[in-house]
Each structure stands twice: as C-alpha cells, then as structure tokens.
NUDO-160627 format. One record per residue (C-alpha): residue in one letter; x, y, z. Coordinates in steps of 0.2 Angstrom, whole numbers, plus 2048, in hexadecimal, padded with zeros to 3 digits. Example, Ala and Ser with C-alpha at 12.3 -4.5 7.8 and 13.67 -1.06 7.14 Angstrom:
aa=a u=83E v=7EA w=827
aa=s u=844 v=7FB w=824
//
This chain:
aa=m u=6D8 v=1B3 w=319
aa=t u=6CA v=1BF w=31F
aa=s u=6BA v=1B9 w=326
aa=q u=6B1 v=1BF w=316
aa=q u=6BD v=1B5 w=30B
aa=r u=6BA v=1A5 w=316
aa=l u=6A8 v=1A7 w=314
aa=q u=6AA v=1A9 w=301
aa=q u=6B5 v=19A w=300
aa=r u=6A9 v=18F w=30A
aa=s u=69B v=195 w=2FE
aa=a u=6A5 v=191 w=2EF
aa=n u=6A9 v=180 w=2F6
aa=t u=697 v=17B w=2F9
aa=p u=692 v=16C w=2EE
aa=s u=684 v=170 w=2E1
aa=n u=67F v=15F w=2DC
aa=a u=67E v=14D w=2E3
aa=s u=68B v=146 w=2D7
aa=e u=698 v=150 w=2E2
aa=f u=692 v=147 w=2F1
aa=w u=68E v=136 w=2EA
aa=d u=69A v=127 w=2E8
aa=e u=691 v=117 w=2E9
aa=a u=6A1 v=10D w=2EC
aa=l u=6A6 v=118 w=2FB
aa=i u=695 v=118 w=302
aa=h u=694 v=105 w=302
aa=r u=6A6 v=104 w=30A
aa=y u=6A3 v=110 w=318
aa=d u=690 v=10F w=31B
aa=l u=692 v=105 w=32B
aa=t u=68A v=10B w=33B
aa=g u=68E v=119 w=347
aa=p u=688 v=127 w=353
aa=r u=67F v=136 w=34C
aa=y u=68A v=141 w=357
aa=t u=67D v=14C w=35F
aa=s u=689 v=14B w=36D
aa=y u=69A v=145 w=371
aa=p u=69C v=13A w=37B
aa=t u=68C v=132 w=374
aa=a u=67D v=12D w=37F
aa=v u=683 v=11B w=380
aa=e u=691 v=121 w=38B
aa=f u=685 v=129 w=398
aa=t u=685 v=11F w=3A8
aa=d u=67A v=11E w=3B8
aa=t u=68A v=122 w=3C2
aa=y u=686 v=134 w=3BD
aa=g u=678 v=13A w=3C8
aa=p u=66F v=149 w=3CF
aa=s u=67E v=14F w=3DA
aa=d u=689 v=14F w=3CA
aa=f u=67C v=159 w=3C1
aa=v u=67B v=166 w=3CF
aa=a u=68E v=168 w=3CE
aa=n u=68E v=16A w=3BB
aa=a u=67F v=176 w=3BB
aa=e u=688 v=181 w=3C8
aa=a u=698 v=181 w=3BE
aa=s u=68E v=185 w=3AF
aa=q u=686 v=194 w=3B8
aa=s u=698 v=19A w=3BC
aa=s u=69C v=19A w=3A9
aa=g u=68F v=1A7 w=3A5
aa=r u=68B v=19E w=395
aa=p u=67A v=1A1 w=38D
aa=l u=66D v=193 w=38F
aa=s u=663 v=188 w=383
aa=l u=653 v=182 w=38B
aa=y u=64C v=171 w=385
aa=t u=63B v=169 w=38A
aa=h u=635 v=158 w=386
aa=l u=622 v=156 w=385
aa=p u=61F v=144 w=382
aa=f u=60C v=144 w=37E
aa=c u=605 v=13F w=36D
aa=a u=5F3 v=13C w=368
aa=h u=5F8 v=130 w=35A
aa=l u=605 v=122 w=359
aa=c u=610 v=123 w=34A
aa=y u=617 v=111 w=347
aa=y u=628 v=117 w=342
aa=c u=62B v=121 w=351
aa=a u=63A v=11E w=35D
aa=c u=637 v=12D w=369
aa=n u=633 v=12C w=37B
aa=k u=620 v=12F w=37B
aa=v u=60F v=12D w=383
aa=i u=600 v=129 w=378
aa=t u=5F0 v=130 w=37F
aa=k u=5E0 v=13A w=379
aa=k u=5DF v=141 w=38B
aa=r u=5E5 v=153 w=38A
aa=d u=5E2 v=156 w=39C
aa=k u=5F1 v=14A w=39F
aa=a u=5FC v=158 w=399
aa=l u=5F9 v=165 w=3A8
aa=p u=601 v=15A w=3B6
aa=y u=610 v=157 w=3AB
aa=v u=612 v=16A w=3A8
aa=d u=611 v=16D w=3BA
aa=r u=61F v=161 w=3BD
aa=l u=629 v=169 w=3AF
aa=l u=628 v=179 w=3B8
aa=k u=62D v=171 w=3C9
aa=e u=63C v=16A w=3C0
aa=a u=640 v=17B w=3B8
aa=r u=63F v=184 w=3C8
aa=l u=64D v=178 w=3CF
aa=q u=658 v=179 w=3C0
aa=a u=656 v=18C w=3BE
aa=r u=65E v=18E w=3CF
aa=l u=66C v=183 w=3CA
aa=f u=670 v=18A w=3B9
aa=g u=66C v=19C w=3BE
aa=p u=65B v=1A5 w=3BA
aa=h u=664 v=1B5 w=3B3
aa=r u=66D v=1AC w=3A4
aa=p u=666 v=1B1 w=393
aa=v u=65C v=1A3 w=38B
aa=r u=661 v=1A5 w=379
aa=q u=659 v=194 w=373
aa=l u=649 v=18B w=378
aa=h u=642 v=17B w=371
aa=w u=633 v=171 w=374
aa=g u=634 v=15F w=36E
aa=g u=62A v=14F w=370
aa=g u=61F v=146 w=36E
aa=t u=614 v=153 w=367
aa=p u=616 v=164 w=370
aa=t u=606 v=16B w=369
aa=f u=5FC v=15D w=371
aa=l u=5FC v=16A w=37F
aa=p u=5ED v=175 w=37F
aa=d u=5F1 v=187 w=37C
aa=d u=5EE v=18D w=38E
aa=v u=5F9 v=17F w=394
aa=m u=607 v=184 w=388
aa=q u=604 v=196 w=38F
aa=r u=606 v=190 w=3A1
aa=l u=616 v=187 w=39D
aa=m u=61E v=196 w=394
aa=d u=618 v=1A2 w=3A1
aa=g u=621 v=197 w=3AE
aa=y u=631 v=197 w=3A4
aa=l u=630 v=1AA w=3A3
aa=e u=62F v=1AB w=3B6
aa=l u=63E v=19F w=3B8
aa=f u=64A v=1A3 w=3AA
aa=n u=650 v=1B2 w=3A1
aa=l u=647 v=1AF w=390
aa=q u=64D v=1BA w=382
aa=w u=641 v=1C3 w=376
aa=d u=64D v=1CB w=369
aa=e u=64D v=1C5 w=357
aa=a u=65D v=1BB w=35A
aa=r u=654 v=1AE w=365
aa=d u=650 v=19D w=35E
aa=y u=640 v=196 w=366
aa=s u=63A v=187 w=35D
aa=i u=62D v=17A w=35F
aa=e u=629 v=169 w=356
aa=i u=618 v=169 w=34F
aa=d u=60D v=15B w=349
aa=p u=601 v=163 w=33C
aa=r u=5F3 v=158 w=341
aa=e u=5F4 v=160 w=353
aa=v u=5F2 v=172 w=34D
aa=g u=5E2 v=17A w=352
aa=e u=5DB v=18B w=34B
aa=h u=5E5 v=195 w=358
aa=t u=5F4 v=18A w=35B
aa=l u=601 v=193 w=350
aa=g u=5FB v=1A4 w=356
aa=a u=5FD v=19F w=368
aa=l u=60E v=198 w=365
aa=w u=613 v=1A9 w=35C
aa=y u=60C v=1B2 w=36B
aa=l u=616 v=1A7 w=377
aa=g u=627 v=1AC w=36E
aa=f u=62A v=19D w=363
aa=n u=632 v=1A3 w=352
aa=r u=637 v=193 w=34A
aa=i u=62D v=183 w=347
aa=s u=631 v=171 w=341
aa=l u=622 v=168 w=338
aa=g u=622 v=155 w=338
aa=v u=61D v=14F w=327
aa=q u=627 v=13F w=324
aa=d u=61E v=13B w=313
aa=l u=610 v=142 w=309
aa=n u=60B v=131 w=300
aa=p u=5FA v=12B w=306
aa=q u=600 v=118 w=306
aa=v u=60F v=11C w=310
aa=q u=605 v=127 w=31D
aa=k u=5F9 v=119 w=31F
aa=a u=607 v=10C w=322
aa=v u=60F v=116 w=330
aa=n u=5FE v=11C w=337
aa=r u=601 v=12F w=333
aa=i u=5F3 v=135 w=328
aa=q u=5F8 v=147 w=324
aa=p u=5F3 v=14F w=313
aa=r u=5FE v=15B w=30A
aa=a u=5F1 v=169 w=30C
aa=m u=5F1 v=167 w=31F
aa=t u=604 v=169 w=320
aa=e u=604 v=177 w=313
aa=a u=5F6 v=181 w=31D
aa=v u=601 v=180 w=32D
aa=l u=611 v=186 w=324
aa=t u=607 v=194 w=31B
aa=e u=600 v=19B w=32B
aa=a u=610 v=19A w=334
aa=r u=618 v=1A4 w=326
aa=q u=60A v=1B1 w=327
aa=l u=60D v=1B2 w=33A
aa=g u=61F v=1B6 w=338
aa=f u=627 v=1A5 w=33D
aa=n u=638 v=1A3 w=334
aa=s u=643 v=195 w=330
aa=i u=635 v=188 w=32F
aa=n u=63B v=176 w=32E
aa=l u=633 v=167 w=327
aa=d u=638 v=155 w=32C
aa=l u=637 v=147 w=320
aa=i u=63C v=134 w=322
aa=y u=642 v=129 w=314
aa=g u=642 v=116 w=316
aa=l u=630 v=115 w=31B
aa=p u=624 v=107 w=315
aa=y u=61E v=108 w=303
aa=q u=62A v=116 w=2FF
aa=t u=632 v=115 w=2EE
aa=p u=63F v=121 w=2E6
aa=e u=630 v=127 w=2DB
aa=s u=624 v=129 w=2E9
aa=f u=630 v=133 w=2F4
aa=a u=635 v=13E w=2E5
aa=e u=623 v=143 w=2E4
aa=t u=622 v=147 w=2F6
aa=l u=632 v=151 w=2F5
aa=e u=62B v=15B w=2E6
aa=h u=61C v=160 w=2F1
aa=v u=627 v=165 w=2FF
aa=i u=632 v=16F w=2F4
aa=e u=623 v=178 w=2EE
aa=m u=61F v=17C w=300
aa=s u=630 v=184 w=301
aa=p u=635 v=181 w=313
aa=d u=645 v=18A w=31A
aa=r u=64C v=17A w=320
aa=l u=64A v=167 w=31D
aa=s u=64F v=158 w=328
aa=i u=64F v=148 w=31E
aa=f u=652 v=139 w=32A
aa=s u=655 v=127 w=326
aa=y u=649 v=11B w=32E
aa=a u=651 v=10E w=338
aa=h u=645 v=0FE w=33A
aa=l u=649 v=0F8 w=34C
aa=p u=639 v=0EF w=352
aa=a u=642 v=0E6 w=35F
aa=r u=646 v=0F6 w=368
aa=f u=637 v=101 w=363
aa=y u=627 v=0F8 w=365
aa=p u=61C v=103 w=35A
aa=q u=627 v=0FE w=34B
aa=t u=621 v=0EC w=34D
aa=r u=611 v=0F2 w=343
aa=i u=61C v=0F6 w=334
aa=q u=61F v=0E6 w=329
aa=a u=631 v=0E5 w=324
aa=d u=62D v=0DF w=312
aa=t u=624 v=0EF w=30F
aa=l u=634 v=0F9 w=312
aa=p u=63F v=100 w=303
aa=s u=64E v=0F6 w=300
aa=p u=660 v=0FD w=305
aa=a u=663 v=100 w=2F3
aa=q u=652 v=10A w=2F1
aa=k u=656 v=114 w=301
aa=l u=667 v=119 w=2F9
aa=t u=65E v=11E w=2E9
aa=i u=652 v=128 w=2F3
aa=l u=660 v=131 w=2FC
aa=q u=66A v=135 w=2ED
aa=n u=65B v=13C w=2E3
aa=t u=656 v=146 w=2F2
aa=i u=667 v=14E w=2F4
aa=n u=667 v=152 w=2E2
aa=r u=656 v=159 w=2E1
aa=l u=658 v=164 w=2F0
aa=l u=668 v=16B w=2EA
aa=q u=660 v=16F w=2D9
aa=a u=652 v=178 w=2E3
aa=g u=65F v=183 w=2EB
aa=y u=661 v=17B w=2FC
aa=v u=672 v=179 w=305
aa=y u=677 v=168 w=30C
aa=i u=67B v=16D w=31E
aa=g u=681 v=15B w=322
aa=m u=67A v=14A w=327
aa=d u=668 v=14C w=324
aa=h u=665 v=15F w=324
aa=f u=662 v=16B w=316
aa=a u=65F v=17E w=316
aa=k u=65C v=18C w=30B
aa=p u=66C v=197 w=309
aa=n u=666 v=1A5 w=313
aa=d u=65F v=19A w=321
aa=s u=669 v=19D w=332
aa=l u=670 v=18B w=331
aa=a u=678 v=18E w=320
aa=v u=67E v=19F w=325
aa=a u=685 v=198 w=336
aa=q u=68E v=18A w=32C
aa=r u=696 v=196 w=320
aa=d u=69C v=1A1 w=32E
aa=g u=6A3 v=192 w=338
aa=r u=696 v=194 w=346
aa=l u=68C v=184 w=344
aa=h u=68B v=178 w=352
aa=r u=682 v=167 w=356
aa=n u=679 v=162 w=365
aa=f u=66A v=157 w=36A
aa=q u=65E v=161 w=35F
aa=g u=669 v=15F w=350
aa=y u=672 v=16D w=348
aa=t u=671 v=17D w=351
aa=t u=677 v=18F w=350
aa=h u=679 v=191 w=363
aa=g u=688 v=186 w=367
aa=d u=68D v=192 w=375
aa=c u=67E v=18D w=380
aa=d u=67D v=181 w=38E
aa=l u=66E v=176 w=38C
aa=v u=661 v=175 w=39A
aa=s u=656 v=166 w=398
aa=l u=645 v=164 w=39F
aa=g u=639 v=155 w=39F
aa=v u=639 v=142 w=39E
aa=s u=649 v=13B w=395
aa=a u=64F v=14D w=390
aa=i u=662 v=14F w=38E
aa=g u=66C v=15E w=392
aa=q u=67E v=163 w=392
aa=t u=68B v=16F w=398
aa=e u=69D v=172 w=393
aa=h u=6A2 v=164 w=39F
aa=a u=693 v=157 w=39F
aa=y u=684 v=14F w=397
aa=f u=675 v=14A w=3A2
aa=q u=664 v=142 w=39F
aa=n u=654 v=141 w=3A8
aa=l u=64B v=131 w=3AD
aa=h u=644 v=128 w=39D
aa=d u=635 v=121 w=3A6
aa=l u=626 v=12D w=3A8
aa=p u=620 v=127 w=3B9
aa=a u=632 v=127 w=3C0
aa=y u=634 v=138 w=3BA
aa=e u=624 v=13E w=3C2
aa=a u=628 v=136 w=3D2
aa=s u=639 v=13E w=3D3
aa=i u=632 v=150 w=3CF
aa=d u=624 v=14D w=3DB
aa=a u=631 v=149 w=3E9
aa=g u=639 v=15A w=3E5
aa=q u=648 v=151 w=3DE
aa=l u=652 v=153 w=3CD
aa=a u=64E v=146 w=3C1
aa=t u=65F v=143 w=3BA
aa=h u=664 v=131 w=3B9
aa=r u=673 v=12F w=3AE
aa=g u=680 v=139 w=3A5
aa=v u=692 v=13B w=3A2
aa=r u=6A0 v=147 w=3A8
aa=l u=6AB v=14D w=39A
aa=s u=6BE v=14C w=39B
aa=r u=6C9 v=158 w=392
aa=d u=6CC v=14B w=385
aa=d u=6B9 v=149 w=383
aa=r u=6B7 v=15C w=380
aa=l u=6C5 v=15D w=374
aa=r u=6BE v=14F w=36A
aa=r u=6AD v=156 w=36B
aa=w u=6B4 v=166 w=364
aa=t u=6BD v=15D w=356
aa=i u=6AD v=152 w=351
aa=n u=6A3 v=162 w=351
aa=r u=6AF v=16B w=345
aa=l u=6AE v=15C w=339
aa=i u=69B v=159 w=33A
aa=c u=696 v=16B w=339
aa=q u=6A4 v=174 w=32F
aa=f u=6AB v=165 w=326
aa=e u=6BD v=16A w=32A
aa=l u=6CA v=16A w=338
aa=d u=6D6 v=178 w=339
aa=r u=6E6 v=173 w=341
aa=a u=6EA v=185 w=346
aa=l u=6D9 v=187 w=34E
aa=l u=6DB v=177 w=358
aa=r u=6EC v=17D w=35E
aa=e u=6E5 v=18E w=362
aa=t u=6D5 v=187 w=36B
aa=w u=6DD v=178 w=374
aa=g u=6F0 v=17B w=374
aa=e u=6F2 v=16A w=36C
aa=d u=6FB v=165 w=35C
aa=f u=6EF v=15B w=351
aa=d u=6FC v=14F w=34A
aa=t u=702 v=14B w=35B
aa=y u=6F2 v=149 w=364
aa=f u=6E9 v=140 w=357
aa=a u=6F7 v=136 w=34F
aa=p u=6EE v=125 w=351
aa=e u=6DE v=12D w=34A
aa=y u=6E7 v=134 w=33B
aa=q u=6EE v=123 w=337
aa=r u=6DC v=11C w=337
aa=l u=6D6 v=12B w=32C
aa=q u=6E3 v=126 w=31E
aa=p u=6D7 v=11A w=314
aa=m u=6CA v=128 w=314
aa=l u=6D7 v=134 w=30E
aa=d u=6DC v=128 w=301
aa=d u=6CA v=126 w=2FC
aa=g u=6C8 v=139 w=2FA
aa=l u=6BB v=13B w=309
aa=l u=6C7 v=148 w=30F
aa=t u=6D6 v=152 w=30A
aa=d u=6E4 v=158 w=315
aa=s u=6ED v=169 w=310
aa=g u=6F9 v=167 w=31E
aa=g u=6F0 v=175 w=327
aa=v u=6DD v=170 w=325
aa=l u=6D5 v=15F w=325
aa=k u=6C6 v=161 w=319
aa=v u=6B8 v=156 w=316
aa=m u=6B4 v=154 w=304
aa=p u=6A3 v=154 w=2FC
aa=k u=6A3 v=140 w=2FB
aa=g u=6A8 v=140 w=30E
aa=r u=699 v=14A w=313
aa=l u=68D v=13C w=312
aa=l u=699 v=131 w=31C
aa=i u=69D v=13E w=329
aa=r u=698 v=133 w=337
aa=a u=6A5 v=126 w=331
aa=i u=6B2 v=134 w=331
aa=c u=6AD v=13A w=343
aa=q u=6AE v=128 w=34A
aa=v u=6C1 v=128 w=346
aa=f u=6C2 v=136 w=354
aa=d u=6B6 v=12D w=360
aa=r u=6C0 v=125 w=36E
aa=y u=6B2 v=11B w=374
aa=r u=6AE v=113 w=363
aa=q u=6C0 v=10E w=361
aa=a u=6BF v=105 w=373
aa=d u=6AE v=0FD w=36F
aa=p u=6AB v=0FC w=35C
aa=n u=69D v=0EF w=35E
aa=q u=691 v=0FC w=366
aa=r u=680 v=0FC w=35B
aa=f u=67B v=10C w=352
aa=s u=671 v=110 w=343
aa=r u=679 v=10F w=332
aa=i u=682 v=11E w=32C
aa=i u=677 v=121 w=31D
//
C-alpha cells in the first residue's frame, strides 16, 4: 500500500459522529484510573537517584545523536489565582519579580546549551506556566534574545514556536511583541464562558475579551490557534457547557483542548475554595463529554485523541493522517524527533534515553542556579524495554494502531512473543470491540479511542507491578 493510499484509508476510517465512539456500558466498565501518557515511563517513576551527573551524561549523549531540539520554558507567575488550577505557580501582582527569574533562566540555559550543543536546530519552542504573558514585553524580549545567543533558533515556516496566553494578561502591544519575537502559534486559556462558572473559579473572562485576542492573533498571522476548555467545573450543566461550546465554535479556533476537571483539594490547596456540591455529577460530566464530541464532529473537527480536537487541515490532524503524530509533556506534537530541553522551576525534559525534572520549589531552584549548578533533582534512565514500550504506547495513543511488521522492523522483536502476556490481558478488550486484530495490525476501534488510556495501561510494565498507584480517571 502506498503512503497516499494509507492517508486515504486513515481519512476514511475517521469517525464522523459521537455514536461511533460512545458505548456507555463499555465506558463504565473501563473508566477506571490511569496515566495520561505524556511520557513512558510516567513521572511517578522518576526518582531522586537520578541527579545532575546523570543529566550531564544524557545531555552529552543527546548532543552526539544530532537530533533537533525542542525548548520548553516554565514561567510560573500569575496575577490571578484560578481555583481549579493544579499547576506549579506563583501568585503575585509584582511584575518586577519576573526579571530575576528570567536572569536565572538564562544562566540555566547557558549551562544546558553547552551540554546539549548550541548548534543543533531548535524546531520547537514553548513557553508555559503560570502565565507567560505576565512578563512585560521588554522582559520577554530579553529572554528570547538570550535564547537566540545560546541556541540555534530556527525562523523558517516549519518552526513551531508556541506560548500559553491568559487573555486577561494581554496588553495593547502584547501580541505584536510575541509575533516579533518569533512565536507563530498560541494557546488561549478559556475554560468556560458562563459567568456563574467563571465567578465560581475566580476567572472572569467575557467572550469579547477572548474573541478580541483571537481576532488580533489571526490578523497578525498566527496559525494553529488553540483554545482550552475544562468540563466538570462548578455550576456547569450539559446545557450551559453546550452554550459555551457554541460560542467557541463561532470563534472557530484551529484546535481545541477539552480537559476533565479532577477535584483533588487535598493535593491542590486552591481547589479547597470550590464546593464539591456545586460540581456536576459523574453522569452529567459524561453527558457533557458525549455532547461535546458530537457537536465538534458536526462542526467539522477531527477527534485527535484523549481531549484534543483539530480542524482537518491543522498540522496535528495532518500529522496523524501521515503517521507522524507524537506525544510528550506538551501533549500531542508534530515534532517527535526532537530532544526536549527544559528550563525553569519544575520543568521536565527528555532525551531518547532519559527523562529529567528540575526542582519543584522555587527558592530551591533559585539557590541552585545562583550557585552555578544544574537544578535537576529527579528523573529516570530508560532501559531498552522502556523505550520499546514507549514506542508501542505512542503508536497506540497517537495513530490508534500497532503494526506488527513495523515493530519488527524498528525493534527486531516479534510482537506475539515479546508481548504474549499483554496480549492475553487485551483479550477482554478485543472481545468487547475496543480493538480488532487482523493478524498484522492491532487497530483501536472508535469505541476504544475514548478508553485509549486503559488500552495503553496493558503495555505499561510499571502499572502491572503497582496497580494501586493513584491517577485521574480515564474519562
């Protein structure tokens, strides 16, 4: 089969309505808990036995590989506290607090550029938070200028330079400044447009504010604009969220991320301000999700997987049809061939053979950088088995299929021999129609896509060894 025939086949197999995805009995059977698989092994396997010396060895090995780079920066500052938020953040109104942090980021970047190699092309760059646009325009310029000196930033059309934006933190010249700095993609935090929901989560953000940012971004030339929504927030109902979704569809973003809210006030203190009795019931959440999938498919969006949707001509949808889609700590990505350099407090990076994370505590991170030391404090070294299983899970969660011949070609292993115990555990899912097996290709069916995290767990050696590890629910 030619590549064009495969593309046409994938397009023909793309489900067009929610009924193809939705089987309530199967959802209740398999909607347990599990990792989101932004990495394998997942972050719960990181240990403090992995330290700076391990990071140095992995970074130098990465330099020898010659792979391109993805550059992630965590900017933790926020001017407002959103009660649902579980991110590592610092709430402050003092903008001048950002400059010392940026200076430390550049010190850390200097250390890491030497280790990873300053000449490797940076194909992907992402600023997350927190609220990256909390930084004044001149401070953002200072940070990007520093990166430009230290790394080989690319400026061609194929680059993917993105930033997370809180529309409440966009000034008159902010988007123009971001465009000038080289960003070509943005993600706007919305969560919900209903005033009662916004008040309950302390995020007052009228539709006009979001729409103004999106419109200006389009006029400037930003492509692949993403909007984030959350379902399961206080006072949401299927009817109220459907109204929010209609407003969003009218704004016509290129991508949508629609996340399930996990209420864990014992772990995330800001969530204590949300009253549990104001949250939609589990049945209401399922109705919201079902209606949302159906409406977005009707509106012409492609269901990429998990909680992501994109227009058919968006680069995510194209990469999935072409078999090039990958998943990392930023979610789905078209740049799976990049090693990930991570900068800032709690930031996570990766190479072919390791994951590594910086200190989570801001004062500890600052002290480490001020001492001229790397801030790495935990991670995990990947065995060959880890890497093979990562590849397998990535194929399932991104392409919704696992080709035995491709696995043999890539890894020199026979699927039925290597994964004999896993195949036995898959049998109930095959019987339930979550997957089919042609003998050559294991294919995730539409009803299995919503439950892909459950399918991936079958191949997760760590979950089999420790099935009681706590994660969020699959749906």
